[in-house]
Each structure stands twice: as structure tokens, then as C-alpha cells.
N, C-alpha and C positions, 0 to 999 in steps of 0.2 A: 702523734709524736713523730718528729722528723728522724731521719736516719742518724743524724749527728747526735741528737739528744738521747736517742735509744742507746747509742754507743757509749755516751757519757754515763748513762744510768748503769750500764754493764760494768764500766770501770769503777764506779762508786761501790757497787756490790762486790767486786773482785778485789778491791784495794786491801781489805784486811787479810786476805789470803796471801797476796804478794808481800805485805808487811811481815806477816808471820814467817814466810819462807825466806825472807831476807837475812835471817840469822843463820850462821853456819851450823850451829848445834841443832837448831830446829829442822833445818833442811836435812841434816844427817839422820835425825830421828824419823822423818818422813821416808827417807830412802830405806832405812832399816825395816820399817813397817811395810813398805811396799815390797821389799825383797823377801822378807821372812814371815809376813802375816802378823796376826795378833800376837802381842807380847805383854808380859808383865813388866812392872818397873824394874824388878830384879834382873830380868833378861836384858832390858834396855840399858841398864847401867853396867852390866858385866863387860869387862874389858875396856871400859871408858875411864878417862881421867876426870870426867864430870861427876859430881856427887849426885846421889839419889834425890836430894832436895832440889838441886838445880834442874835435873831432868823433869821432876814433877812440875816445877814452875814453867819450864819450856812447853811441856805437854798441856798445861793450862792455857797458855797463849795460843797454841795450835787448836785447842778445843774451842776457845772463844772465837776463833776465826772460822770454825766449822770444818777444819781439816781432819781432826781426829775426834774420836768419841771413846768414852770409857764404858766398859761392861763389867759387871761384877760376876765372878765365878766363885761362889762360896764366899770366902773372906778375901779373896785375891781380886785386885783391880787389874783388868786387862785392857790394853789400849789397841785400837784398830783405826785404820784410815776410814774417813768418810769421803768417798770420792766425788760426791755431788758438787761440793764447793770447788774441788780441784778441776772437775770437768767444766764448771762455769768459768774458772780462770783461764783454762785452756782455750775455750771458745772466745774469750775476750782477746787473748793473744792472737788468735786466728783473724779476728776482725781487724786488729791493728796491723797485722801482716798484710792483709788484703788491701787495706788503705795505703800502706807504703808502696805496695806493688803498683797500685793505680796511680799514685803520685809520681813514681819513677817512670811509668809509662808516659804520663803527660809531659814530664820533663824531657824524656827522650824525643817525643814528637816536636817539642819546641826547639831543642838543640839540632835535631836532624832536619826539621822542616823548614 
């Protein structure tokens, strides 16, 4: 597999993560889970103008993208980050950044050369 097609495969796998994080509410949920650790729906909705039902739907989208996972503690559903998919998305962004740096370096050579 060429470097370009390997990068394209990385993008395809990371696309659901970027799509899920593209929503302001979902990004805020991820930020809260990152800052405060595992939380219940009750904690995630406290102090928010977003309903419990809406938060649950947003968490479902994040779970489908592999960004969060739910754990049962007794009768309570607890939500936690699953950093594996986030790490994969970060690596994807690093590849894109590296390619941009290489392209800019080539452009600089052409302009200055």
C-alpha cells in the first residue's frame, strides 16, 4: 500500500470521529469527560440548557464514533472517554500536518530557488 493510500485509509477510519466532534454540544461533552472523568447522564446534564434526552442522543453519536463508552454501575449508566479513536484521529491530523509542512517546504524551494 502506498503512503498516499495508507493516509487515505487513516482518514476514512478517522472521519466518524471528526464528524462526531464537529457538533458544539458533543465537543463540550468530550471536553467535560476529559476534564472531569467518568460521569453519569445526571452529572453531564446538570447546569446545562440541553435536555437529558438530547445529551443521551449526543452520547449515542459519540459512542457510535468510538469516542465514548458507557459502563453500568448498578442501575446507573456512566459515560467515559475511549481515547483509542481520539488517538487515531490525532495521528491522522499529525500526518496531514506533516504533509502540509512538506508541501510548504517544496513551495518555498520553488519560490526562493
